[in-house]
DRENDO-1510 file (C-alpha; in Angstrom, 1 decimal, always signed):
<recs>
REC; n; res; u; v; w
REC; 1; MET; -29.1; +23.3; +16.3 .
REC; 2; LYS; -28.5; +26.7; +14.6 .
REC; 3; ASP; -26.7; +28.1; +17.6 .
REC; 4; LYS; -24.6; +24.9; +17.9 .
REC; 5; GLY; -23.6; +25.2; +14.2 .
REC; 6; LYS; -22.5; +28.8; +14.7 .
REC; 7; LYS; -20.5; +27.9; +17.7 .
REC; 8; ALA; -18.8; +25.0; +15.8 .
REC; 9; LEU; -17.9; +27.4; +12.9 .
REC; 10; ALA; -16.6; +29.9; +15.4 .
REC; 11; ASP; -14.5; +27.2; +17.1 .
REC; 12; ILE; -13.0; +26.1; +13.8 .
REC; 13; PHE; -12.2; +29.7; +12.8 .
REC; 14; PHE; -10.5; +30.5; +16.1 .
REC; 15; LEU; -8.7; +27.2; +16.2 .
REC; 16; LEU; -7.4; +27.7; +12.7 .
REC; 17; ILE; -6.0; +31.1; +13.8 .
REC; 18; ALA; -4.5; +29.5; +16.9 .
REC; 19; CYS; -2.9; +26.7; +15.0 .
REC; 20; THR; -1.5; +29.1; +12.4 .
REC; 21; VAL; +0.1; +31.3; +15.1 .
REC; 22; GLY; +1.5; +28.3; +17.0 .
REC; 23; ALA; +2.9; +26.7; +13.8 .
REC; 24; PHE; +4.4; +30.0; +12.8 .
REC; 25; ALA; +6.2; +30.2; +16.2 .
REC; 26; THR; +7.7; +26.7; +15.6 .
REC; 27; THR; +8.6; +26.9; +11.9 .
REC; 28; ALA; +9.5; +30.6; +11.6 .
REC; 29; VAL; +11.0; +31.3; +15.0 .
REC; 30; MET; +12.0; +28.3; +17.0 .
REC; 31; ILE; +13.5; +25.9; +14.5 .
REC; 32; PRO; +15.5; +28.5; +12.4 .
REC; 33; ASN; +17.1; +29.8; +15.6 .
REC; 34; GLY; +18.0; +26.3; +17.0 .
REC; 35; LEU; +15.7; +26.6; +20.0 .
REC; 36; THR; +13.5; +24.0; +21.7 .
REC; 37; SER; +10.6; +23.9; +24.2 .
REC; 38; GLY; +8.7; +21.6; +26.5 .
REC; 39; GLY; +5.8; +19.4; +25.6 .
REC; 40; LEU; +5.5; +17.3; +22.4 .
REC; 41; THR; +7.4; +20.0; +20.5 .
REC; 42; GLY; +10.4; +19.5; +22.7 .
REC; 43; ILE; +10.2; +15.7; +22.3 .
REC; 44; VAL; +10.2; +16.1; +18.5 .
REC; 45; ARG; +13.1; +18.6; +18.6 .
REC; 46; ILE; +15.1; +16.0; +20.6 .
REC; 47; LEU; +14.3; +13.3; +18.0 .
REC; 48; GLN; +15.4; +15.7; +15.2 .
REC; 49; TYR; +18.8; +16.0; +16.7 .
REC; 50; PHE; +19.4; +12.2; +16.2 .
REC; 51; VAL; +17.2; +11.6; +13.1 .
REC; 52; ASP; +16.7; +13.7; +10.0 .
REC; 53; ILE; +12.9; +13.8; +10.1 .
REC; 54; ASN; +10.3; +16.3; +9.0 .
REC; 55; PHE; +9.0; +18.2; +12.1 .
REC; 56; SER; +5.3; +18.3; +11.1 .
REC; 57; LEU; +5.1; +14.6; +10.2 .
REC; 58; ALA; +7.0; +13.6; +13.4 .
REC; 59; TYR; +4.7; +15.8; +15.4 .
REC; 60; TYR; +1.6; +14.3; +13.8 .
REC; 61; ALA; +2.8; +10.8; +14.5 .
REC; 62; GLY; +3.5; +11.7; +18.1 .
REC; 63; ALA; +0.2; +13.4; +18.7 .
REC; 64; PHE; -1.7; +10.5; +17.0 .
REC; 65; LEU; +0.2; +8.0; +19.1 .
REC; 66; ILE; -0.7; +9.9; +22.3 .
REC; 67; LEU; -4.3; +10.2; +21.1 .
REC; 68; LEU; -4.5; +6.4; +20.8 .
REC; 69; VAL; -3.1; +5.9; +24.3 .
REC; 70; VAL; -5.7; +8.4; +25.6 .
REC; 71; VAL; -8.5; +6.4; +23.9 .
REC; 72; PHE; -7.4; +3.1; +25.3 .
REC; 73; THR; -6.6; +4.3; +28.8 .
REC; 74; ILE; -9.1; +6.9; +29.8 .
REC; 75; GLY; -11.7; +6.7; +27.0 .
REC; 76; PHE; -12.9; +8.4; +23.9 .
REC; 77; ARG; -14.7; +11.1; +25.9 .
REC; 78; GLU; -11.4; +12.5; +26.9 .
REC; 79; ALA; -9.9; +12.0; +23.5 .
REC; 80; LYS; -12.6; +14.2; +21.9 .
REC; 81; LYS; -11.2; +17.2; +23.7 .
REC; 82; VAL; -7.9; +17.0; +21.8 .
REC; 83; LEU; -9.1; +15.3; +18.6 .
REC; 84; VAL; -9.7; +18.5; +16.5 .
REC; 85; VAL; -6.4; +20.1; +17.4 .
REC; 86; THR; -4.6; +16.8; +16.9 .
REC; 87; LEU; -5.8; +16.8; +13.3 .
REC; 88; LEU; -5.6; +20.5; +12.5 .
REC; 89; TYR; -2.3; +21.6; +14.1 .
REC; 90; PRO; +0.1; +19.2; +12.3 .
REC; 91; ALA; -1.7; +20.0; +9.0 .
REC; 92; VAL; -1.0; +23.8; +9.5 .
REC; 93; LEU; +2.5; +23.0; +10.5 .
REC; 94; PHE; +3.1; +21.0; +7.3 .
REC; 95; VAL; +1.7; +23.9; +5.1 .
REC; 96; LEU; +3.9; +26.6; +6.9 .
REC; 97; GLU; +7.0; +24.4; +6.6 .
REC; 98; LEU; +6.6; +24.6; +2.8 .
REC; 99; PHE; +7.0; +28.4; +2.8 .
REC; 100; ASP; +10.3; +28.1; +4.7 .
REC; 101; PHE; +9.9; +31.6; +6.2 .
REC; 102; GLN; +12.0; +33.1; +9.0 .
REC; 103; LEU; +10.7; +35.9; +11.2 .
REC; 104; LEU; +14.1; +37.3; +12.2 .
REC; 105; GLU; +16.5; +38.6; +9.6 .
REC; 106; GLU; +19.4; +37.1; +11.4 .
REC; 107; LYS; +19.8; +34.5; +14.1 .
REC; 108; ASP; +19.0; +36.0; +17.5 .
REC; 109; VAL; +18.2; +33.4; +20.2 .
REC; 110; ILE; +17.1; +36.0; +22.8 .
REC; 111; LEU; +14.5; +37.6; +20.5 .
REC; 112; ALA; +13.5; +34.2; +19.2 .
REC; 113; ALA; +12.9; +32.9; +22.7 .
REC; 114; ILE; +10.7; +35.9; +23.5 .
REC; 115; PHE; +8.7; +35.9; +20.3 .
REC; 116; CYS; +8.3; +32.1; +20.4 .
REC; 117; GLY; +6.9; +32.4; +23.9 .
REC; 118; VAL; +4.5; +35.2; +22.8 .
REC; 119; PHE; +3.2; +33.3; +19.7 .
REC; 120; SER; +3.0; +30.0; +21.5 .
REC; 121; GLY; +1.1; +31.6; +24.4 .
REC; 122; VAL; -1.4; +33.2; +22.0 .
REC; 123; CYS; -1.9; +29.8; +20.3 .
REC; 124; ASN; -2.5; +28.0; +23.6 .
REC; 125; GLY; -4.6; +30.7; +25.0 .
REC; 126; ILE; -7.0; +30.7; +22.1 .
REC; 127; VAL; -7.2; +26.9; +22.1 .
REC; 128; PHE; -8.0; +26.8; +25.9 .
REC; 129; TRP; -10.4; +29.8; +25.6 .
REC; 130; ARG; -12.5; +27.8; +23.1 .
REC; 131; GLY; -12.5; +24.7; +25.4 .
REC; 132; TYR; -10.0; +22.5; +23.5 .
REC; 133; ALA; -6.6; +21.2; +24.2 .
REC; 134; PHE; -3.4; +19.9; +22.6 .
REC; 135; CYS; -2.6; +16.2; +22.5 .
REC; 136; GLY; +0.8; +16.3; +24.1 .
REC; 137; THR; +2.3; +16.3; +27.6 .
REC; 138; GLU; -1.1; +17.6; +28.9 .
REC; 139; SER; -2.7; +14.4; +27.8 .
REC; 140; ILE; +0.1; +12.3; +29.2 .
REC; 141; ALA; -0.2; +14.1; +32.6 .
REC; 142; ASN; -4.0; +13.5; +32.5 .
REC; 143; ILE; -3.4; +9.7; +32.0 .
REC; 144; ILE; -0.8; +9.6; +34.8 .
REC; 145; LYS; -3.1; +11.4; +37.2 .
REC; 146; LYS; -6.1; +9.2; +36.5 .
REC; 147; LYS; -4.3; +5.9; +36.3 .
REC; 148; LEU; -1.3; +6.2; +38.6 .
REC; 149; MET; -1.3; +9.3; +40.8 .
REC; 150; PRO; -4.9; +10.5; +41.5 .
REC; 151; GLN; -3.7; +12.3; +44.6 .
REC; 152; VAL; -1.2; +14.5; +42.8 .
REC; 153; ASP; -2.3; +17.8; +41.1 .
REC; 154; ILE; -2.2; +17.5; +37.3 .
REC; 155; SER; -0.3; +20.8; +37.0 .
REC; 156; LYS; +2.6; +19.4; +39.1 .
REC; 157; ILE; +2.7; +16.3; +36.9 .
REC; 158; LEU; +2.7; +18.4; +33.8 .
REC; 159; LEU; +5.5; +20.6; +35.3 .
REC; 160; LEU; +7.7; +17.6; +35.9 .
REC; 161; LEU; +7.1; +16.2; +32.4 .
REC; 162; ASP; +8.0; +19.5; +30.7 .
REC; 163; ALA; +10.9; +20.1; +33.1 .
REC; 164; GLY; +12.2; +16.6; +32.2 .
REC; 165; ILE; +12.0; +17.3; +28.5 .
REC; 166; ILE; +13.9; +20.6; +28.9 .
REC; 167; VAL; +16.6; +19.0; +31.1 .
REC; 168; ILE; +17.1; +16.3; +28.4 .
REC; 169; SER; +17.3; +19.1; +25.8 .
REC; 170; ALA; +20.1; +20.7; +27.9 .
REC; 171; PHE; +22.3; +17.6; +27.4 .
REC; 172; ILE; +21.6; +17.7; +23.7 .
REC; 173; TYR; +21.4; +21.3; +22.6 .
REC; 174; GLY; +23.3; +22.8; +25.6 .
REC; 175; ARG; +22.4; +24.5; +28.8 .
REC; 176; ASN; +21.8; +27.9; +27.2 .
REC; 177; ILE; +19.2; +26.6; +24.8 .
REC; 178; ALA; +17.4; +24.9; +27.7 .
REC; 179; LEU; +17.4; +28.1; +29.7 .
REC; 180; TYR; +16.0; +29.9; +26.7 .
REC; 181; ALA; +13.3; +27.2; +26.6 .
REC; 182; LEU; +12.4; +28.2; +30.2 .
REC; 183; VAL; +12.1; +31.8; +29.1 .
REC; 184; THR; +9.8; +30.7; +26.3 .
REC; 185; GLN; +7.6; +28.6; +28.6 .
REC; 186; PHE; +7.3; +31.5; +31.1 .
REC; 187; ILE; +6.3; +34.0; +28.5 .
REC; 188; ALA; +3.9; +31.6; +27.0 .
REC; 189; SER; +2.2; +30.9; +30.3 .
REC; 190; LYS; +1.7; +34.7; +30.9 .
REC; 191; MET; +0.3; +35.1; +27.4 .
REC; 192; VAL; -2.2; +32.3; +28.0 .
REC; 193; ASP; -3.5; +34.2; +31.1 .
REC; 194; PHE; -3.7; +37.4; +29.0 .
REC; 195; ILE; -5.7; +35.7; +26.2 .
REC; 196; ILE; -8.1; +34.1; +28.6 .
REC; 197; TYR; -8.6; +37.0; +31.0 .
REC; 198; GLY; -7.4; +40.0; +29.0 .
REC; 199; PHE; -7.0; +43.5; +30.5 .
REC; 200; GLU; -9.9; +43.0; +32.8 .
REC; 201; THR; -10.0; +45.3; +35.8 .
REC; 202; LYS; -8.2; +43.5; +38.6 .
REC; 203; ILE; -10.5; +42.4; +41.4 .
REC; 204; VAL; -9.8; +41.8; +45.1 .
REC; 205; GLN; -11.9; +40.1; +47.7 .
REC; 206; VAL; -12.0; +41.9; +51.0 .
REC; 207; ASN; -13.1; +39.9; +54.1 .
REC; 208; ILE; -14.0; +42.1; +57.0 .
REC; 209; LEU; -14.6; +41.5; +60.7 .
REC; 210; THR; -15.8; +44.7; +62.4 .
REC; 211; ALA; -18.0; +45.9; +65.2 .
REC; 212; ARG; -19.4; +48.4; +62.9 .
REC; 213; ALA; -20.8; +46.0; +60.3 .
REC; 214; ASP; -24.0; +47.9; +59.5 .
REC; 215; GLU; -22.2; +51.1; +58.9 .
REC; 216; THR; -19.6; +49.3; +56.7 .
REC; 217; VAL; -22.4; +47.7; +54.6 .
REC; 218; GLU; -23.9; +51.1; +54.1 .
REC; 219; PHE; -20.6; +52.6; +53.0 .
REC; 220; VAL; -19.9; +49.8; +50.6 .
REC; 221; MET; -23.3; +49.9; +49.0 .
REC; 222; LYS; -23.8; +53.7; +48.9 .
REC; 223; GLU; -20.3; +55.1; +48.6 .
REC; 224; LEU; -18.5; +52.4; +46.6 .
REC; 225; ASN; -21.7; +51.2; +44.8 .
REC; 226; ARG; -20.7; +47.6; +45.3 .
REC; 227; GLY; -22.5; +44.6; +46.6 .
REC; 228; VAL; -21.7; +43.0; +49.9 .
REC; 229; SER; -22.4; +39.6; +51.3 .
REC; 230; SER; -22.1; +38.3; +54.9 .
REC; 231; ARG; -21.5; +35.0; +56.7 .
REC; 232; THR; -21.3; +34.0; +60.3 .
REC; 233; THR; -17.9; +33.0; +61.6 .
REC; 234; VAL; -16.8; +31.8; +65.0 .
REC; 235; GLY; -13.6; +32.8; +66.7 .
REC; 236; GLU; -12.3; +29.6; +68.3 .
REC; 237; PHE; -10.3; +31.4; +71.0 .
REC; 238; THR; -13.2; +33.4; +72.3 .
REC; 239; GLY; -16.0; +31.2; +71.0 .
REC; 240; GLN; -17.9; +34.3; +69.9 .
REC; 241; GLN; -19.9; +34.5; +66.7 .
REC; 242; LYS; -19.3; +37.4; +64.4 .
REC; 243; LYS; -20.6; +38.6; +61.1 .
REC; 244; GLU; -18.0; +38.5; +58.4 .
REC; 245; LEU; -18.5; +40.8; +55.4 .
REC; 246; VAL; -17.2; +39.8; +51.9 .
REC; 247; VAL; -16.8; +42.5; +49.3 .
REC; 248; LEU; -15.5; +42.2; +45.7 .
REC; 249; CYS; -14.1; +45.4; +44.4 .
REC; 250; SER; -11.2; +47.1; +42.6 .
REC; 251; PRO; -7.8; +47.6; +44.4 .
REC; 252; ARG; -8.5; +51.4; +44.5 .
REC; 253; GLU; -11.9; +50.8; +46.1 .
REC; 254; SER; -10.3; +48.4; +48.7 .
REC; 255; MET; -8.1; +51.3; +49.8 .
REC; 256; LEU; -11.1; +53.6; +50.2 .
REC; 257; LEU; -12.7; +50.8; +52.3 .
REC; 258; LYS; -9.6; +50.5; +54.4 .
REC; 259; ARG; -9.6; +54.3; +55.1 .
REC; 260; PHE; -13.3; +54.1; +56.1 .
REC; 261; LEU; -12.7; +51.2; +58.5 .
REC; 262; ALA; -9.7; +53.0; +60.0 .
REC; 263; SER; -11.9; +56.0; +60.8 .
REC; 264; VAL; -14.9; +54.1; +62.3 .
REC; 265; ASP; -13.3; +50.9; +63.7 .
REC; 266; PRO; -9.5; +50.8; +64.1 .
REC; 267; GLY; -9.9; +47.4; +65.7 .
REC; 268; ALA; -11.4; +45.8; +62.5 .
REC; 269; PHE; -9.7; +42.7; +61.1 .
REC; 270; VAL; -9.4; +42.7; +57.3 .
REC; 271; THR; -7.9; +40.2; +54.8 .
REC; 272; VAL; -7.5; +41.0; +51.1 .
REC; 273; LEU; -7.2; +38.3; +48.5 .
REC; 274; HIS; -6.2; +38.7; +44.9 .
REC; 275; VAL; -8.9; +37.4; +42.5 .
REC; 276; GLU; -7.8; +36.6; +38.9 .
REC; 277; THR; -11.2; +37.5; +37.4 .
REC; 278; VAL; -14.9; +37.5; +38.3 .
REC; 279; TRP; -17.7; +36.5; +36.0 .
REC; 280; GLY; -21.1; +38.0; +36.8 .
REC; 281; SER; -23.5; +40.9; +36.1 .
REC; 282; GLY; -22.0; +43.3; +38.6 .
REC; 283; LYS; -20.1; +46.6; +37.9 .
REC; 284; GLY; -16.6; +46.0; +36.6 .
REC; 285; PHE; -17.1; +42.2; +36.2 .
REC; 286; SER; -17.0; +40.2; +32.9 .
REC; 287; SER; -20.2; +38.7; +31.7 .
REC; 288; ILE; -20.5; +35.0; +32.5 .
REC; 289; ASP; -22.1; +34.3; +29.1 .
REC; 290; GLY; -19.5; +36.2; +27.0 .
REC; 291; ASP; -17.0; +34.3; +24.8 .
</recs>
């Protein structure tokens, strides 16, 4: 119970930071520079063009409405994932709106689009890192997938929803503003990856088919100081069984492995796959139990 309490306090602390950064991006960067975005933020910005409404109150109303739809369509279990942020984020938005602060000294849509993407990405990254989510188009996409399109990947549904919001924004705020919104979305997505994975050493997965498997295993374990696993694979053309070696290592180490194979078995067949991150106890890997 004590550990759960500490985790809950840590979650609230980081979520408060995330919501503050995200709200700052909206109130101090996006709105003062006449920009927009995808998601629920973009929907509220469209409404603001037609109706003089407070952004934070409109956002809260939209998030609460989506939350109710989630509860009645896919259950309270799914709603719990977005409940905390649904309550916290609009409240922080409302407080920051009262300060009426602008980050940029003068209107600059290019800088605004960049910084809005950075701050929004930091906000989303921290929220996802702690295992929570926003109640916006992500929740709508989840409902569509579970109730209407179970065969379609949720990321594709979300992409279509956000793209639709940005396209509508183009007719209201102009094509340039919509294009800046795409820039913001792109930068935000990259920042999310950075927040979640950080500057971890990039890892590649090297799959090797070689007639000198034993020598290769010895090289990997003794020279590279890496682990290696093996599995049996069958070539359908020849019907022959071979041992396939699998190695996780850094890009530099993969080049050393390539040179070794070129010297002992020029006929080796090697595929190299990019791996975003690896969690484990091995050298150069992130701890699986780290936050």
